[in-house]
C-alpha positions as CSV (number, residue, x, y, z in Angstrom):
1,X,-0.1,-0.1,0.0
2,X,1.6,3.0,-1.0
3,X,1.6,6.4,1.2
4,X,-0.8,8.1,-0.6
5,X,-3.4,4.7,0.0
6,X,-2.5,4.9,3.4
7,X,-3.1,8.1,4.1
8,X,-7.0,8.1,4.3
9,X,-6.5,5.6,6.7
10,X,-4.3,7.6,9.1
11,X,-6.2,10.8,9.0
12,X,-9.3,8.9,10.4
13,X,-7.6,7.2,12.9
14,X,-6.2,10.5,13.9
15,X,-9.8,11.9,13.7
16,X,-11.3,9.0,16.1
17,X,-8.0,9.8,18.8
18,X,-8.3,13.5,18.2
19,X,-12.5,12.8,19.3
20,X,-12.2,10.4,21.9
21,X,-9.7,12.9,23.6
22,X,-11.9,15.1,23.7
23,X,-14.6,13.1,25.1
24,X,-12.5,12.3,27.9
25,X,-10.7,15.8,28.5
26,X,-13.7,17.7,28.8
27,X,-15.7,14.9,30.9
28,X,-11.7,15.3,32.8
29,X,-12.5,19.6,33.7
30,X,-16.3,18.9,34.4
31,X,-15.1,16.6,37.1
32,X,-12.9,18.8,38.4
33,X,-15.3,21.2,39.0
34,X,-15.3,23.8,36.1
35,X,-19.0,25.2,35.0
36,X,-19.6,23.7,31.1
37,X,-21.2,26.9,30.0
38,X,-17.4,28.9,30.6
39,X,-15.8,25.3,29.0
40,X,-17.8,25.7,25.7
41,X,-17.2,29.6,25.5
42,X,-13.6,29.1,25.8
43,X,-13.4,26.1,23.4
44,X,-15.2,28.1,20.4
45,X,-13.5,31.0,21.2
46,X,-10.3,29.4,20.3
47,X,-11.8,28.0,17.7
48,X,-12.8,30.8,15.8
49,X,-9.5,31.8,16.3
50,X,-8.8,29.2,14.2
51,X,-11.3,29.2,11.5
52,X,-11.2,32.6,10.6
53,X,-7.3,32.9,9.8
54,X,-7.9,29.6,7.8
55,X,-11.1,31.1,6.0
56,X,-8.8,34.2,5.1
57,X,-5.9,32.0,3.4
58,X,-7.8,29.0,1.7
59,X,-10.5,31.3,0.4
60,X,-8.8,34.8,-0.4
61,X,-8.1,33.6,-4.2
62,X,-12.0,32.5,-4.4
63,X,-13.1,32.7,-8.2
64,X,-16.8,33.9,-7.5
65,X,-16.9,36.6,-4.4
66,X,-19.3,35.3,-2.0
67,X,-21.8,38.5,-1.0
68,X,-22.9,38.8,2.6
69,X,-26.5,39.5,3.0
70,X,-28.2,40.7,6.7
71,X,-30.7,37.5,5.7
72,X,-27.4,34.8,4.9
73,X,-25.6,36.1,7.9
74,X,-28.8,35.9,10.6
75,X,-29.7,32.3,9.1
76,X,-26.3,31.4,10.3
77,X,-26.4,32.9,13.5
78,X,-29.6,31.7,14.1
79,X,-28.1,27.7,12.7
80,X,-25.2,28.0,15.3
81,X,-27.3,28.9,17.9
82,X,-29.3,26.0,17.8
83,X,-26.9,23.4,16.2
84,X,-24.0,24.0,18.1
85,X,-23.7,26.7,20.8
86,X,-27.2,25.2,22.3
87,X,-26.2,21.9,22.0
88,X,-23.1,22.0,23.2
89,X,-23.9,23.3,26.5
90,X,-26.5,21.0,26.7
91,X,-24.0,18.4,25.8
92,X,-21.7,19.1,28.2
93,X,-24.5,19.5,31.1
94,X,-25.3,15.6,29.9
95,X,-21.6,14.8,30.3
96,X,-21.5,16.1,34.0
97,X,-24.3,13.5,34.7
98,X,-23.3,10.6,32.5
99,X,-19.7,9.4,31.6
100,X,-17.6,9.6,28.6
101,X,-18.2,6.3,27.4
102,X,-21.8,6.9,27.2
103,X,-21.0,10.4,25.4
104,X,-18.7,8.8,22.8
105,X,-21.6,6.1,22.2
106,X,-24.4,7.7,21.9
107,X,-23.0,10.3,18.9
108,X,-23.0,7.0,17.0
109,X,-26.6,7.1,16.3
110,X,-26.0,10.9,14.9
111,X,-26.6,9.7,10.9
112,X,-29.8,7.7,11.5
113,X,-31.4,10.6,13.7
114,X,-30.0,13.0,10.8
115,X,-32.0,10.5,8.2
116,X,-34.7,10.7,10.3
117,X,-35.3,14.5,9.8
118,X,-34.3,14.6,6.3
119,X,-37.4,12.2,5.9
120,X,-39.5,14.2,8.3
121,X,-38.6,17.3,6.2
122,X,-38.9,15.5,3.0
123,X,-35.3,16.1,1.9
124,X,-35.1,12.3,1.6
125,X,-37.6,9.8,0.3
126,X,-37.4,5.9,1.9
127,X,-38.8,3.3,-0.4
128,X,-40.2,0.5,2.4
129,X,-40.6,-1.5,-0.6
130,X,-36.5,-2.3,-1.2
131,X,-34.2,-3.8,1.6
132,X,-32.2,-0.3,2.1
133,X,-35.5,1.3,2.7
134,X,-36.5,-1.3,5.3
135,X,-32.3,-1.0,6.6
136,X,-32.7,2.6,7.1
137,X,-36.0,2.1,9.3
138,X,-34.3,-0.7,11.1
139,X,-31.7,1.8,12.2
140,X,-33.8,4.3,13.4
141,X,-35.5,1.4,15.4
142,X,-31.7,0.3,16.5
143,X,-30.9,4.0,17.6
144,X,-33.7,4.3,19.7
145,X,-33.2,0.9,21.1
146,X,-29.9,1.5,22.1
147,X,-30.3,5.2,23.7
148,X,-33.2,3.2,25.7
149,X,-30.5,0.4,27.0
150,X,-28.0,3.1,27.8
151,X,-30.3,5.1,29.8
152,X,-32.6,2.4,31.7
153,X,-30.1,0.2,32.2
154,X,-27.3,-0.3,33.6
155,X,-26.2,-4.1,34.4
156,X,-23.4,-5.8,36.7
157,X,-20.1,-3.8,36.6
158,X,-17.5,-4.8,34.8
159,X,-13.8,-4.6,36.3
160,X,-11.1,-4.1,34.6
161,X,-8.5,-2.1,36.5
162,X,-7.8,0.8,38.7
163,X,-7.6,4.2,37.8
164,X,-5.1,6.6,36.8
165,X,-6.2,10.2,37.7
166,X,-7.2,9.7,41.5
167,X,-8.2,13.3,41.5
168,X,-11.1,12.9,38.9
169,X,-11.8,9.7,39.8
170,X,-12.6,11.0,43.8
171,X,-15.2,14.1,42.1
172,X,-16.4,11.1,40.1
173,X,-17.1,9.2,43.0
174,X,-18.7,11.5,45.1
175,X,-21.5,12.3,42.0
176,X,-22.0,8.6,41.8
177,X,-22.4,8.2,45.6
178,X,-25.2,11.0,45.4
179,X,-28.8,10.2,46.1
180,X,-30.0,11.8,42.7
181,X,-27.4,9.5,40.5
182,X,-29.6,7.1,39.1
183,X,-32.1,10.4,38.0
184,X,-29.3,12.2,36.6
185,X,-27.8,9.0,34.7
186,X,-31.3,9.2,32.8
187,X,-31.5,12.7,32.6
188,X,-27.8,13.0,31.3
189,X,-28.5,9.8,28.5
190,X,-32.1,11.9,27.1
191,X,-29.7,15.3,27.2
192,X,-27.1,13.6,25.3
193,X,-29.6,12.4,23.0
194,X,-31.2,15.7,22.7
195,X,-27.8,17.3,21.7
196,X,-27.3,14.5,19.0
197,X,-31.0,15.6,17.6
198,X,-29.6,19.1,17.4
199,X,-26.6,18.1,16.0
200,X,-29.0,16.6,13.2
201,X,-31.1,19.6,12.7
202,X,-28.2,21.2,12.1
203,X,-26.8,18.8,9.8
204,X,-29.8,19.1,7.9
205,X,-30.4,22.7,7.6
206,X,-26.6,23.4,6.7
207,X,-26.5,21.4,3.9
208,X,-29.7,23.5,2.6
209,X,-28.1,26.6,3.4
210,X,-24.5,25.3,1.4
211,X,-26.6,25.8,-1.3
212,X,-26.8,29.1,-1.6
213,X,-23.6,30.0,0.4
214,X,-21.2,27.4,-1.4
215,X,-18.0,29.2,0.5
216,X,-17.4,26.3,3.1
217,X,-14.6,27.7,5.2
218,X,-16.4,30.8,5.4
219,X,-19.4,29.4,6.5
220,X,-17.7,27.5,9.5
221,X,-15.8,30.6,10.7
222,X,-19.3,32.9,10.5
223,X,-20.4,30.1,12.6
224,X,-17.6,30.0,14.8
225,X,-17.9,33.6,15.7
226,X,-21.6,33.4,16.6
227,X,-20.8,30.4,18.7
228,X,-18.5,32.5,20.5
229,X,-21.0,35.5,21.1
230,X,-23.4,33.2,22.2
231,X,-21.1,31.1,24.6
232,X,-20.2,34.0,26.2
233,X,-23.7,35.7,26.7
234,X,-25.0,32.6,27.9
235,X,-21.5,31.6,30.0
236,X,-21.6,34.9,32.0
237,X,-25.4,34.9,32.4
238,X,-24.8,31.5,34.6
239,X,-21.4,32.0,36.2
240,X,-20.7,35.3,37.6
241,X,-18.1,33.8,39.9
242,X,-14.3,35.4,38.2
243,X,-12.7,32.7,39.8
244,X,-14.4,29.9,37.5
245,X,-13.1,31.6,34.2
246,X,-9.6,31.4,35.5
247,X,-7.7,28.7,33.5
248,X,-4.0,29.1,34.6
249,X,-1.7,26.4,33.2
250,X,-3.5,23.4,34.4
251,X,-6.5,20.6,33.1
252,X,-8.6,23.8,32.1
253,X,-6.6,25.3,29.7
254,X,-5.0,22.0,27.9
255,X,-8.6,20.9,27.4
256,X,-9.6,24.6,26.0
257,X,-7.0,24.9,23.6
258,X,-7.4,21.3,22.7
259,X,-10.7,21.4,21.7
260,X,-10.4,24.5,20.0
261,X,-7.2,23.7,17.9
262,X,-7.1,19.8,17.1
263,X,-11.1,19.4,17.0
264,X,-11.9,22.5,15.6
265,X,-8.9,23.1,13.3
266,X,-7.0,19.5,12.8
267,X,-9.8,17.0,12.6
268,X,-11.9,19.4,10.3
269,X,-9.5,19.5,7.8
270,X,-8.8,16.2,7.8
271,X,-12.5,15.1,7.8
272,X,-13.0,17.4,4.6
273,X,-10.1,15.2,3.3
274,X,-11.0,11.8,3.9
275,X,-14.6,12.5,2.2
276,X,-12.7,14.3,-0.5
277,X,-10.6,11.4,-1.1
278,X,-12.6,8.0,-0.2
279,X,-16.8,9.5,0.7
280,X,-18.7,10.4,3.5
281,X,-19.5,6.5,3.8
282,X,-15.5,5.9,4.4
283,X,-14.9,8.3,6.8
284,X,-18.8,7.5,8.7
285,X,-17.3,4.1,9.0
286,X,-14.9,4.4,11.5
287,X,-17.0,6.3,14.0
288,X,-17.1,3.5,16.6
289,X,-13.5,3.6,17.1
290,X,-13.6,6.6,19.1
291,X,-16.2,5.1,21.2
292,X,-13.8,2.2,22.3
293,X,-11.1,4.7,22.8
294,X,-13.2,7.0,25.0
295,X,-14.7,3.9,26.5
296,X,-10.9,2.4,27.3
297,X,-9.6,5.9,28.7
298,X,-12.7,6.6,31.1
299,X,-11.9,3.1,32.6
300,X,-8.2,3.6,33.0
301,X,-8.0,7.2,33.3
302,X,-11.0,8.7,34.3
303,X,-11.5,5.5,36.9
304,X,-15.3,5.3,35.4
305,X,-16.9,2.1,36.1
306,X,-17.6,-0.1,32.9
307,X,-21.2,-1.7,32.9
308,X,-22.9,-4.3,31.0
309,X,-26.2,-1.6,29.9
310,X,-23.0,0.2,28.3
311,X,-21.4,-2.3,26.0
312,X,-24.8,-3.8,25.0
313,X,-26.3,-0.4,24.5
314,X,-23.3,0.8,22.4
315,X,-23.1,-2.1,20.3
316,X,-26.9,-1.6,19.2
317,X,-25.9,2.2,18.6
318,X,-23.3,1.0,16.3
319,X,-25.0,-1.8,14.5
320,X,-27.6,1.4,14.2
321,X,-24.8,3.1,12.1
322,X,-23.5,0.4,10.2
323,X,-27.1,-0.7,9.0
324,X,-27.7,2.9,7.7
325,X,-24.3,3.4,6.4
326,X,-24.8,-0.1,4.3
327,X,-28.3,1.3,3.4
328,X,-26.7,4.6,1.8
329,X,-24.1,2.3,0.2
330,X,-26.8,0.0,-1.3
331,X,-28.6,2.7,-2.2
332,X,-26.1,4.6,-4.0
333,X,-24.5,1.6,-5.9
334,X,-28.2,0.9,-7.4
335,X,-28.6,4.3,-8.5
336,X,-24.9,4.5,-10.1
337,X,-25.7,1.0,-11.6
338,X,-28.9,2.4,-13.3
339,X,-26.6,5.0,-15.1
340,X,-24.1,4.1,-18.1
341,X,-21.0,2.6,-17.3
342,X,-19.0,5.5,-18.7
343,X,-17.7,8.0,-16.0
344,X,-17.7,4.9,-13.5
345,X,-14.7,5.0,-11.2
346,X,-13.7,0.9,-10.9
347,X,-10.6,1.9,-8.5
348,X,-12.7,4.3,-6.1
349,X,-16.3,2.7,-5.5
350,X,-16.5,4.9,-2.3
351,X,-16.9,7.3,-5.0
352,X,-20.5,6.7,-5.7
353,X,-22.6,9.5,-5.6
354,X,-24.5,9.6,-1.6
355,X,-25.6,12.3,0.6
356,X,-23.1,13.6,3.0
357,X,-23.6,11.6,6.4
358,X,-21.7,13.9,8.6
359,X,-19.0,11.7,10.8
360,X,-18.9,13.5,13.9
361,X,-21.4,17.4,15.6
362,X,-20.0,20.3,14.8
363,X,-17.4,21.5,16.5
């Protein structure tokens, strides 16, 4: 395998490591006591500082300049509010109530949720008389079943090893031993699902908006700036204690910089590169890897207990992911076979035209 062929595999592996690290580091600083709204503001601010220069550098020589209008900017601002700012804050609260492994697991139902809302909004059609159509419906049902298992069934604890970050484990243990832990776990599970639903709607509406605003980097830059402003307003409204805003040379600063630079900057670029080279299906098939890495990290680093329910629920969500990806792949091949053979790239079957499936929530 040549280096050019190996490139996409190294890129998706790097992406999944970054996403797993994001979940673990976010959970660590929340266990330490950092407020979720403050953390979201810092990571969005750093993300905006990364995205704006990228847009200026890579799209400065755009052939057709894109005109800014108040209507377009307002749409992007509102899309950012509901799809990024509020979703990230909801996700952060849910992460406090649950675990890193659970958060990484539920993200796998993003494609199924996206498909569900695309059908409701008549952006996609489903034919229940075909195998691919039935598979899409099954994937949505598996998604709902997986979330229900994660929320309502914990099962026996699977003991593996002792944790390494005792300080974070202490705070987590206090949280776990609280009387309301069971209710918080259920609430957190559905908040994670709610955040995923919000990201799904973000994907659907963004796809429509990008048709009239093709400059992807500038589009994301405006969203990043909007989200940073919105996050600051939310954070200052809910947290007036100046001590909570201090970062210092500690895990809080590291986590914020990590999410802002690696997640928003590096992973976004890698994801766009992989989709361009191998298509969206190839990128999405690697999603469960971040769930596995986050689960291992949550057990060995954060000391979170691994329970049978989390494992079973995660497996069901992974099945949901692969079911809808298989259906999209089957549908794409069927549509392609109905076209003239000329123009078909036999060496790159992943290039069959399919609708983009966002592999991760907006960062």
